[in-house]
C-alpha positions in Angstrom: 70.9 23.2 -21.9 70.4 20.0 -20.2 72.1 16.8 -21.8 72.9 13.2 -21.2 76.5 12.2 -21.5 75.7 11.0 -25.1 73.2 13.5 -26.3 73.5 16.9 -27.9 70.6 18.9 -26.4 67.9 17.3 -24.5 67.3 13.7 -23.3 65.3 11.8 -25.9 62.1 9.9 -25.0 63.9 6.6 -25.7 66.2 7.4 -22.7 63.3 7.5 -20.4 62.2 4.4 -18.6 58.9 3.5 -17.1 58.7 3.3 -13.4 57.0 0.3 -12.3 54.2 0.1 -9.5 56.6 -1.7 -7.1 59.0 1.5 -7.3 56.0 3.9 -6.5 55.4 2.3 -3.0 52.0 4.0 -3.3 49.5 1.5 -4.6 49.2 -1.2 -2.1 47.3 -1.8 1.1 49.1 -2.2 4.4 49.1 -6.0 3.6 50.8 -5.4 0.4 47.8 -6.2 -1.7 47.4 -3.9 -4.7 43.8 -2.0 -4.5 44.7 0.8 -6.9 46.7 1.3 -10.1 47.9 4.8 -10.6 49.3 5.6 -14.1 52.8 4.4 -14.8 55.5 7.0 -14.0 58.6 7.7 -15.9 62.3 8.4 -15.3 65.4 9.8 -17.1 68.7 10.9 -16.6 70.5 14.1 -17.6 73.2 16.4 -16.8 72.8 20.1 -15.6 75.8 22.2 -16.5 74.6 25.5 -15.3 76.7 25.9 -12.3 80.3 25.8 -11.4 80.4 22.1 -11.7 78.1 19.6 -13.9 75.6 17.7 -11.8 74.3 14.4 -13.2 70.8 13.9 -11.9 67.6 11.6 -12.2 64.2 13.1 -12.9 61.4 11.0 -11.7 57.8 11.8 -12.5 55.1 9.6 -10.8 52.0 9.4 -8.5 51.7 8.8 -4.9 48.6 7.5 -3.6 47.0 9.2 -0.5 44.7 6.9 1.6 41.7 7.5 4.0 40.7 4.7 6.4 43.1 2.4 4.6 41.5 2.8 1.2 43.1 4.9 -1.8 41.5 8.3 -1.7 43.6 10.4 -4.2 46.7 10.5 -6.4 49.4 13.3 -5.9 51.6 13.8 -9.1 55.1 15.1 -8.5 58.3 15.3 -10.5 61.7 15.0 -8.4 65.0 16.0 -9.6 67.6 14.3 -7.5 71.4 14.4 -8.0 73.0 11.2 -8.6 75.6 11.7 -6.0 73.3 13.1 -3.4 73.9 11.9 0.1 71.9 12.5 3.3 73.5 15.8 3.9 72.2 17.3 0.5 69.0 19.4 1.2 65.7 18.6 -0.3 63.1 21.3 -1.2 59.4 20.5 -1.7 58.0 23.1 -4.0 54.4 24.1 -4.8 52.3 26.9 -6.3 49.0 28.4 -5.1 45.8 29.5 -6.6 44.3 27.5 -5.0 43.9 25.3 -8.0 47.4 26.1 -9.6 50.0 23.2 -10.4 53.6 23.7 -9.6 54.6 24.3 -13.2 55.1 28.2 -12.7 58.0 27.6 -10.4 59.0 24.4 -12.0 59.3 26.0 -15.5 59.8 29.4 -14.6 62.4 29.7 -11.9 63.7 26.5 -9.9 63.9 23.5 -12.3 66.8 22.5 -14.5 65.0 23.7 -17.6 62.9 26.8 -17.9 60.9 28.9 -20.4 63.0 31.3 -22.3 61.3 34.5 -21.4 62.7 37.9 -22.8 64.8 39.7 -20.1 62.0 42.1 -19.1 59.7 39.2 -18.3 57.2 39.8 -21.3 55.4 37.3 -22.9 57.5 34.9 -25.1 56.7 33.8 -28.7 54.8 30.5 -29.3 55.8 27.8 -29.0 58.0 28.7 -26.0 61.6 27.5 -26.2 62.9 25.5 -23.2 66.6 26.2 -22.3 68.8 25.2 -19.5 68.0 27.2 -16.5 71.2 28.8 -15.3 69.5 29.9 -12.2 68.1 26.3 -11.2 68.0 25.5 -7.4 69.5 22.1 -8.3 72.9 23.7 -7.8 72.3 23.3 -4.1 69.3 21.2 -3.4 67.3 18.2 -4.7 63.8 19.4 -5.9 60.3 17.9 -5.6 57.7 19.7 -7.5 54.1 18.8 -6.1 50.8 19.3 -7.7 48.0 19.4 -5.1 45.1 17.4 -5.9 43.0 18.7 -8.6 45.9 20.3 -10.2 48.5 18.9 -12.8 48.1 15.2 -13.1 46.8 15.0 -9.6 43.3 13.4 -9.2 40.6 12.4 -6.5 40.2 8.5 -6.9 36.5 7.9 -7.8 35.3 4.5 -6.5 34.1 1.9 -9.1 31.1 1.5 -6.9 30.3 5.3 -6.7 26.8 5.0 -7.9 25.7 2.2 -5.6 27.6 3.9 -2.7 25.8 7.2 -3.5 22.5 5.6 -3.6 22.8 3.7 -0.4 24.1 6.8 1.4 27.4 5.0 2.3 29.6 7.3 4.4 32.9 6.0 2.6 31.6 7.2 -0.8 34.5 9.5 -2.0 33.9 13.4 -2.1 35.2 14.7 -5.3 35.8 18.0 -3.5 37.3 16.7 -0.3 40.7 18.0 -0.9 39.5 21.3 -1.9 39.7 22.8 1.6 42.4 24.5 3.7 42.8 21.8 6.2 42.6 18.7 4.0 44.8 20.4 1.6 47.6 20.6 4.3 47.1 17.2 5.6 47.6 15.8 1.9 50.8 17.7 1.6 52.1 16.5 5.0 51.2 13.0 3.9 52.9 13.4 0.5 56.1 14.6 2.1 56.3 11.9 4.6 55.9 9.2 2.0 58.4 10.8 -0.3 61.0 11.0 2.5 60.4 7.4 3.3 60.3 6.1 -0.2 63.8 7.9 -0.8 65.5 7.2 2.5 65.7 11.0 3.1 64.7 11.4 6.5 68.2 12.6 7.4 68.3 15.3 4.8 67.9 18.9 5.6 64.3 19.8 4.5 63.0 23.1 2.9 59.6 24.2 1.7 58.9 26.8 -0.9 55.5 28.1 -2.0 54.3 30.9 -4.2 51.1 32.9 -3.7 48.6 30.8 -2.0 51.5 28.3 -2.0 53.1 31.0 0.3 49.9 30.6 2.7 50.4 26.9 2.6 54.2 27.3 3.6 53.2 29.7 6.5 50.8 27.1 7.8 52.9 24.1 7.0 55.7 25.6 9.2 53.6 24.6 12.1 51.7 21.5 10.8 54.7 19.6 9.3 56.6 19.9 12.5 53.9 19.5 15.1 51.5 16.8 13.4 53.7 15.2 10.9 57.0 15.0 12.7 58.9 16.6 9.7 61.5 19.1 11.0 62.2 22.1 8.7 65.5 23.8 8.1 64.0 26.6 6.2 60.6 27.9 4.7 60.6 30.1 1.6 57.6 32.1 1.0 57.3 33.7 -2.6 54.8 36.4 -3.3 52.7 35.0 -0.4 49.3 35.6 0.7 49.7 35.2 4.4 46.4 36.7 5.4 43.3 36.0 3.2 41.0 38.7 4.4 43.1 41.6 3.0 43.0 40.3 -0.6 39.4 41.5 -1.3 38.9 44.6 0.9 35.3 46.1 1.2 34.2 49.6 2.1 34.6 48.8 5.8 38.3 47.7 5.7 41.4 49.4 5.9 44.6 47.2 5.6 43.8 45.8 2.1 43.5 49.4 0.7 46.6 50.4 2.4 48.8 47.5 1.1 48.2 48.3 -2.6 49.0 52.0 -2.6 52.9 51.6 -2.8 52.5 49.0 -5.7 50.2 51.4 -7.5 52.6 54.2 -7.0 55.4 52.0 -8.4 53.3 51.2 -11.4 52.3 54.9 -12.0 56.0 56.0 -11.7 57.2 53.2 -14.2 54.7 54.1 -16.7 55.5 57.9 -16.4 51.9 58.8 -14.9 53.1 59.7 -11.4 52.3 63.5 -10.6 54.0 63.1 -7.1 57.4 61.8 -8.3 59.1 63.4 -11.2 61.4 61.3 -13.7 64.5 60.6 -12.0 63.4 60.3 -8.5 64.9 57.2 -6.8 62.7 54.3 -6.9 63.3 53.6 -3.2 62.2 57.1 -2.5 58.9 56.6 -4.4 58.2 53.5 -2.4 59.2 54.9 1.0 57.0 58.1 0.4 54.0 56.0 -0.8 54.2 53.8 2.2 54.5 56.8 4.6 51.4 58.3 3.0 49.5 54.9 2.9 50.1 54.4 6.7 49.5 58.0 7.6 47.1 60.5 6.1 45.3 57.7 4.0 44.8 55.5 7.1 43.1 58.5 8.8 41.0 59.1 5.7 39.7 55.4 5.5 39.0 55.2 9.3 37.2 58.6 9.6 35.0 58.2 6.6 32.5 61.1 6.7 33.7 62.3 9.9 36.7 63.9 8.2 36.3 67.7 7.1 35.8 68.5 3.5 39.1 70.3 3.1 41.2 67.5 4.6 39.3 65.0 2.7 39.9 66.9 -0.7 43.5 67.0 0.3 44.0 63.4 0.9 42.2 62.3 -2.2 44.2 64.9 -4.4 47.6 63.3 -2.8 46.2 59.8 -3.6 45.5 60.7 -7.2 48.9 62.3 -7.8 50.7 59.1 -6.2 48.8 56.5 -8.1 48.7 58.6 -11.2 44.8 58.5 -11.9 42.7 61.4 -12.6 41.3 63.2 -9.4 37.8 62.4 -10.7 38.3 58.7 -10.9 39.8 58.6 -7.4 37.0 60.7 -6.1 34.3 58.8 -7.6 35.7 55.6 -6.0 35.8 57.4 -2.6 39.5 56.9 -2.4 39.0 53.0 -2.6 40.3 52.1 -6.1 39.9 48.6 -7.1 42.7 46.6 -9.0 40.6 46.3 -12.1 39.8 50.1 -12.2 43.5 50.9 -11.6 44.6 48.5 -14.2 42.2 49.7 -16.9 42.3 53.6 -16.2 46.1 54.3 -15.8 46.8 54.0 -19.5 43.3 54.2 -20.8 44.3 57.0 -23.3 46.6 54.6 -25.0 44.0 51.8 -24.9 46.3 49.9 -22.7 45.5 47.6 -19.7 48.2 46.8 -16.9 48.9 43.1 -15.8 47.7 42.9 -12.2 50.5 40.2 -11.5 53.1 42.5 -12.9 52.0 46.0 -13.8 55.0 46.9 -16.0 53.5 44.5 -18.5 50.6 45.8 -20.7 48.1 44.6 -23.2 45.7 46.3 -25.7 42.2 46.5 -24.3 40.0 44.4 -26.7 36.8 46.1 -25.8 37.6 49.8 -24.9 33.9 50.7 -25.2 32.4 48.0 -22.5 32.1 48.2 -18.8 33.1 46.6 -16.8 36.4 45.4 -18.3 35.9 41.9 -19.8 39.4 41.4 -21.5 42.2 39.1 -20.3 44.9 39.8 -17.8 48.1 39.5 -19.8 50.1 38.2 -16.9 48.0 35.4 -16.1 45.8 34.3 -19.1 48.7 35.5 -21.4 51.3 33.5 -19.6 49.1 30.2 -19.4 50.0 28.9 -22.7 53.7 29.4 -22.3 53.6 27.2 -19.0 51.2 24.7 -20.2 53.2 23.9 -23.5 56.5 23.9 -21.6 55.4 21.6 -18.7 53.7 19.2 -21.2 56.9 19.0 -23.3 59.1 18.6 -20.1 56.9 15.7 -18.8 55.9 13.9 -22.0 58.8 14.3 -24.3 61.8 14.8 -21.9 61.0 12.7 -19.1 58.7 10.3 -20.9 55.4 10.2 -19.0 52.7 8.5 -21.0 49.2 9.5 -19.9 46.0 10.5 -21.6 45.3 12.8 -18.7 45.3 16.7 -19.3 47.9 18.6 -17.3 45.7 21.2 -15.5 47.8 24.3 -15.1 45.3 26.3 -13.3 42.0 24.7 -12.3 39.2 27.2 -11.9 37.0 24.3 -10.5 39.3 23.7 -7.8 39.6 27.5 -7.1 35.7 28.0 -7.1 35.2 25.2 -4.9 37.8 26.1 -2.2 36.4 26.4 1.4 37.4 26.7 5.0 36.9 23.2 6.2 38.5 23.8 9.8 34.8 23.6 11.4 35.4 26.9 13.0 32.5 28.9 14.2 30.8 31.2 11.9 31.8 34.2 13.8 35.6 33.3 13.6 37.9 35.3 11.0 39.1 33.5 8.1 42.1 31.5 9.3 45.3 33.2 8.1 48.9 32.0 8.0 50.8 34.4 10.0 50.0 33.0 13.4 50.9 29.4 12.3 54.2 31.0 10.8 55.1 32.5 14.1 54.1 29.4 16.0 56.5 27.1 13.7 59.3 29.6 14.2 59.0 29.5 17.9 58.5 25.7 17.8 61.8 25.1 15.9 64.6 27.7 17.1 66.9 26.7 14.3 64.3 27.0 11.4 64.9 30.2 9.0 62.4 31.8 6.8 62.9 33.8 3.6 59.9 36.1 2.4 59.9 37.8 -1.0 57.8 39.6 -3.4 58.0 41.5 -6.7 57.7 45.2 -6.4 55.1 45.5 -9.2 52.7 42.8 -7.9 49.1 44.1 -7.3 47.5 40.8 -6.5 49.7 40.0 -3.3 51.4 43.3 -2.7 54.9 43.4 -1.1 53.8 45.9 1.5 51.3 43.3 3.0 54.1 41.2 4.1 56.3 44.0 5.2 53.3 45.3 7.6 52.7 41.7 8.8 56.4 41.3 9.4 56.2 44.5 11.7 53.2 43.1 13.6 54.8 39.7 14.3 56.2 40.8 17.5 59.4 38.9 17.0 62.2 38.8 19.5 65.6 39.7 18.4 66.8 36.0 18.0 63.7 35.0 16.0 63.9 38.2 13.9 67.3 37.4 12.9 66.0 34.2 11.4 63.5 35.8 9.1 64.9 37.4 5.9 62.4 39.7 3.9 63.8 40.9 0.5 61.9 42.0 -2.6 62.9 42.2 -6.3 62.1 44.0 -9.5 59.2 42.5 -11.3 55.7 41.2 -10.4 53.9 38.1 -8.9 56.3 35.9 -10.8 59.3 38.2 -10.6 61.7 35.6 -11.7 60.5 36.2 -15.1 62.8 39.1 -15.1 66.3 37.8 -15.9 68.0 40.1 -13.3 65.5 39.3 -10.5 65.9 35.4 -11.3 69.5 35.7 -11.0 69.5 37.7 -7.7 66.8 35.6 -6.3 68.6 32.4 -6.8 71.9 33.7 -5.5 69.9 34.7 -2.3 68.3 31.3 -1.9 71.5 29.7 -2.5 73.0 31.5 0.3 69.8 31.0 2.4 69.7 27.3 1.9 73.5 26.9 2.7 73.0 29.0 6.0 70.0 27.2 7.1 71.4 23.7 6.4 74.4 24.4 8.7 72.4 25.9 11.6 
């Protein structure tokens, strides 16, 4: 639990204080004249005692104003946890989630912050209201933390001009675009600006800097590995990519693609084995053997099947489809009807259909009852996304409003589908160019900085961003031995948010503590 020296459990709201506009350093023009007033931030002090020694720290929640043509354009909300005894040599880690459209609450309240949601040990859904407990696995043990909510998520917003109507009517170019920050390039620019402003405001330009992102946040990390260093002048000690989507194109494969279908087979095999539906691997088969044989099939016979299509002989085609059905645990008829390209939704619904159960796509070990078993297509919730949302929403609101003391009428947006649906490629590339991925920028950043280290990690049961996608891309990066030694790839039990599993959370934090310590010394 997190306590003040004089309290019994959590710091009380009366212990918080409002952060004045002067302390934000974010709402004035270059001449020092105020031209925008963001909401008042808040600050509280507490002690984290989950490690070898207690750490007294200050939690600060506030807004930094981003500018465009010297005018306020957007507010980015963040929560910082800084050890009171922190010096220039203490690392600082900037943390964000993905979506796009997701706030940082998942990593903040699930894995990294000083308090977390009290999940059952197997990562299943907690009872409501969720309990907040001291996070024994908090990264605060070895780094100061800054949780960043990109524009349009959490409490972060685009600043709408008071003269918006007149500007739009007169066709003024300076009229704010409410979706300006909902693009890949502008999003990265905003995060670069935020990090530079935070380092300046805290006097932390001499500290080791790390970035950590989950899912699309891992995509951000991959691209920021280049952009932060090349354009913003922020040198990195390390990049942590959690369940990353390094290449976007493979996430939604079509009839004419290959790699997206390959990447999901090992995870489907793991799910079928976990639920006792695998016909290829009997109970008692070592889990690593299940994965390795599924990977070998996916990159061998299955690749040939996907590539040859109708050119494959009927006998060979039937053999491959039968093997695929046995590995992923679905009826042969279902796999054949799908032409060997089984969608995530089909797999999640069909594996345990006889039990009226559907799998969580973000963690295939978690199931829920199908509320509409007679309807096609499936129109029920995903238990590992929709089911988790109330737990994180309630927990982060309690943390911000009750523990730290933020006072605002704004709704905290955990996951914005408005942002997600509006997301676009704003790089002004030619229409024939492929969707920009993050792998090239990641490789570029690793080459640019010969001391930067990287940690790439997934949960084995995640179908949304499957672990094998990163394994495959890692093997295609053409890293020389020296660069290869600076890239760690390690996966854990669990799904997309594998840290919900107690054992995985402990192992993950132990690994990251060693990683940060090593990268800070290099």
